[in-house]
N, C-alpha and C positions, 0 to 999 in steps of 0.2 A: 171520561172525557165528555165535556159538554159540547153539544152540536146545536147550531142555530139554523132554523129553516125559515126562509123568507118567501114571500109571494105565494102564500097558500090560498086555496079556495075557502070561502067563508063557511062551507059546510063540512070541512074536514074535521074528523073526530080524533080523540086520543087513541081509540082502538085502530083507526085507519093507520095512524103513524106508527103505533106500536107494532102492528102486524108487518108493516113495510120494513121497519128497521130491524126487527127480530130475524129477518132473513140473513142479516150480517152478524148477529150475535145478541147477547143478553141486553135488555133495556132496563135500566134501574128506575127511570122516571120520565114522564112525558108531561109537559105543560103547554097549553095553547092560549094565545091571545087572539081570538077570532076577530075582534074589532080592528086590530092592527095587522092581522093576517100573517102572524109569525108564530113559531113554536120553538121550544127548547127540549132537546132529548139528552138524557144522561146515560151514557154507556160505560160500564166499568172497564171494559177492555179497550185500550188505545188503538190496538191494531184493528179490531172490529170496527171501531168508530171511523178510522181512516178509510177502511174499505167501504163503509156506508157512504162517507162523504164522496169518495171517488165514483162510486156506483150510482148514486142518486142525484148528484148535482146536475141540474138542467133537465131532469126527468119530469114528465107531465103527470100530475096527480089531479084528477077531477077538473081538467081543462086549464090548469095553470102550471107553468114551468117553475119548479121549485129551485131556489138558490140554497144550497146546503154547504155550510162551512163550519170550521171549528170556532167555537165561541171564545172571544178574547176575554182574558181575565181582567177584572176591574182593578184599577190601581187603588192602593190603600187610600182611604179618605184622610184628609188633613183636618186637624181641629180648626174650627171656625172662630175667629175673634180671639181676644186676649182674655185670660181668666180675670174675673172681677176681684178686686181687693176691698177689704172693708165690709161694712154692714150693708146688707141688701135692703132696699126700700120697698 
């Protein structure tokens, strides 16, 4: 299950988040966008991910209260425009 963490401190590292989320279960991947102050955590176990969300949402990490939630799935993309017919120029 993918988890989104918003409102992170600018100096939070992947190791910080991995250590914190591993208290609830295995962590498959961590990616951080420090410029936008958010991260994505991938946890293989849905039950562990839900426990992490419940346990960490609103908790303070390095002076900032994190917002932790399940990451919404992206809707499938639609093809853009109509296919061209005939010869390309």
